[in-house]
C-alpha positions as CSV (number, residue, x, y, z in Angstrom):
1,M,8.4,17.1,6.4
2,R,12.0,16.5,6.1
3,L,13.8,14.4,3.4
4,A,14.4,11.6,5.8
5,S,11.0,10.9,7.1
6,L,9.6,10.8,3.4
7,S,12.7,8.5,2.9
8,A,12.0,5.9,6.1
9,I,8.0,6.0,4.9
10,A,8.8,5.2,1.4
11,G,11.4,2.1,2.9
12,I,8.6,1.0,4.8
13,A,5.8,1.2,2.3
14,A,8.6,-0.7,-0.2
15,L,8.2,-3.5,2.6
16,G,4.8,-4.0,1.7
17,A,5.4,-5.1,-1.4
18,A,7.6,-7.8,-0.5
19,P,7.0,-11.2,-2.3
20,L,4.0,-13.3,-1.3
21,P,3.5,-16.9,-2.3
22,A,4.7,-17.6,-5.9
23,N,1.4,-18.7,-7.3
24,A,-0.1,-15.4,-6.4
25,D,-0.9,-12.7,-8.9
26,P,1.5,-10.0,-8.6
27,F,-1.1,-7.2,-8.7
28,E,-2.9,-9.1,-6.0
29,Q,0.3,-9.5,-4.1
30,F,0.7,-5.6,-4.6
31,G,-2.7,-5.2,-3.3
32,T,-2.3,-6.8,-0.1
33,G,1.1,-5.1,0.5
34,M,-0.2,-2.1,0.3
35,K,-3.1,-3.3,3.0
36,Y,-0.2,-3.5,5.5
37,A,2.3,-0.8,4.1
38,L,0.3,2.0,4.1
39,P,-0.8,2.1,7.5
40,L,2.5,1.0,8.6
41,A,4.0,4.1,6.9
42,A,1.1,6.2,8.3
43,A,1.9,4.9,12.0
44,V,5.3,6.0,11.9
45,C,4.4,9.5,10.7
46,A,2.1,9.3,13.9
47,E,4.6,8.4,16.2
48,R,6.8,10.9,14.8
49,E,4.3,13.7,14.8
50,D,3.3,12.7,18.3
51,R,0.1,11.4,17.5
52,L,0.3,7.9,17.7
53,E,-2.7,7.8,20.4
54,D,-5.5,9.5,18.0
55,F,-4.7,7.0,14.7
56,A,-4.6,4.0,16.9
57,V,-8.2,5.0,17.9
58,R,-9.1,5.9,14.6
59,G,-7.3,3.0,13.1
60,L,-8.9,0.3,15.6
61,S,-12.1,2.4,14.8
62,H,-12.1,1.8,11.2
63,V,-11.4,-1.9,11.3
64,A,-14.2,-2.3,13.9
65,V,-16.8,-0.8,11.7
66,T,-15.7,-2.9,8.5
67,Y,-15.8,-6.1,10.4
68,V,-19.2,-5.4,12.4
69,M,-20.3,-4.4,8.6
70,K,-18.9,-7.6,7.3
71,R,-20.4,-9.9,10.0
72,A,-23.8,-8.2,10.1
73,L,-24.6,-8.4,6.5
74,D,-23.0,-11.9,5.6
75,G,-25.4,-14.0,3.7
76,R,-27.1,-11.1,1.9
77,P,-26.7,-10.3,-1.6
78,I,-24.6,-7.2,-1.1
79,S,-21.7,-9.3,0.7
80,L,-21.2,-11.8,-1.7
81,R,-18.1,-11.7,-3.6
82,P,-17.6,-12.6,-7.2
83,N,-16.1,-15.8,-6.4
84,G,-19.1,-16.9,-4.8
85,E,-17.9,-16.5,-1.1
86,G,-19.3,-14.4,1.5
87,L,-18.5,-11.6,3.7
88,G,-17.2,-9.7,0.9
89,F,-19.0,-6.1,2.0
90,P,-17.2,-3.9,2.6
91,S,-13.5,-4.5,1.5
92,G,-11.0,-4.6,4.2
93,H,-8.0,-4.3,1.9
94,S,-9.4,-1.3,0.6
95,A,-10.3,0.1,4.0
96,A,-7.2,-0.2,5.3
97,A,-5.1,1.1,2.2
98,F,-7.4,4.0,2.2
99,F,-7.0,4.5,6.1
100,G,-3.4,4.8,5.6
101,A,-3.2,6.6,2.3
102,A,-5.6,9.4,4.1
103,D,-3.8,9.8,7.0
104,L,-0.3,10.1,5.1
105,A,-2.4,12.7,2.7
106,G,-3.8,14.9,5.0
107,K,-1.3,15.1,8.1
108,C,1.9,13.8,7.0
109,F,2.2,15.2,3.0
110,E,-0.1,18.2,3.7
111,D,2.5,20.3,2.0
112,N,3.5,17.6,-0.6
113,T,0.6,17.3,-3.3
114,A,2.7,14.8,-5.4
115,A,3.3,12.7,-1.9
116,G,-0.6,12.7,-1.3
117,A,-1.5,11.5,-4.6
118,A,1.0,8.8,-4.6
119,A,-0.5,8.0,-1.9
120,Y,-3.8,7.7,-2.8
121,G,-3.4,6.4,-6.6
122,T,-1.4,3.4,-4.4
123,A,-4.2,2.5,-2.3
124,G,-6.5,3.1,-5.5
125,L,-4.6,0.2,-7.1
126,A,-4.3,-1.7,-3.8
127,A,-8.4,-1.6,-4.1
128,W,-8.9,-2.4,-7.6
129,S,-6.4,-5.3,-7.0
130,R,-9.0,-7.0,-5.3
131,V,-11.6,-6.5,-8.1
132,Q,-9.3,-7.6,-10.6
133,A,-8.6,-11.1,-8.3
134,R,-12.7,-11.7,-8.1
135,A,-12.4,-11.0,-4.1
136,H,-14.9,-8.5,-4.5
137,N,-16.9,-6.6,-6.9
138,P,-16.5,-2.3,-7.4
139,H,-19.4,-1.5,-4.9
140,Q,-17.6,-3.5,-1.9
141,V,-14.5,-1.8,-3.2
142,M,-16.0,1.6,-2.9
143,A,-17.4,1.0,0.5
144,G,-14.0,-0.1,1.7
145,A,-12.2,2.8,0.3
146,L,-15.1,5.2,1.7
147,I,-14.3,3.9,5.5
148,G,-10.8,3.7,5.2
149,F,-10.8,7.3,4.1
150,S,-13.2,8.7,6.2
151,F,-11.1,7.6,9.4
152,G,-7.7,8.5,7.9
153,A,-8.9,11.5,7.0
154,A,-10.1,12.3,10.4
155,D,-8.3,13.5,13.6
156,F,-10.3,12.9,16.7
157,G,-8.6,15.5,18.9
158,I,-7.3,12.8,21.1
159,G,-4.1,14.5,22.5
160,T,-4.4,17.7,20.1
161,D,-6.3,21.1,20.0
162,G,-9.4,19.5,18.1
163,A,-10.9,17.0,16.0
164,S,-10.4,18.0,12.2
165,F,-11.0,16.6,9.1
166,S,-8.1,17.0,6.1
167,I,-7.8,15.1,2.8
168,G,-4.5,16.4,2.0
169,L,-4.1,17.4,-1.9
170,G,-4.0,21.2,-1.6
171,F,-3.9,22.9,-5.1
């Protein structure tokens, strides 16, 4: 990927770190920002690589799976958040961040292991911010991360030569 493309994606990701309400914890703000910034950066890359349709279908699919699971499991112990609220399983923030990170690492940064590792590390921090904020427990965060990772690393083959699965990070 060209340096200009990496710079544009980094700029979009930086937008996700824009300030939120002053009373919010900075780490929680970061996590919420990355929930949006990582998928947005991946969408820019997908558009540039002419795979936006597949990206959109996978993105909507991961959101639908997360939403349906939250609704289906609400009221059960697995869905109880540490702060006492419901609709905690799985973590939507973690799913979104890992969806963006996996798409970036596997499709946009396949030749740049450091950039892929940075994307996954950023998603991991975003997920952990949810635990630190007592919005989710580690199991809820891991479930969301797995959903996002699975849909982000996948390629359904829409508009391409075939389906595939790529996590990036080739060593």
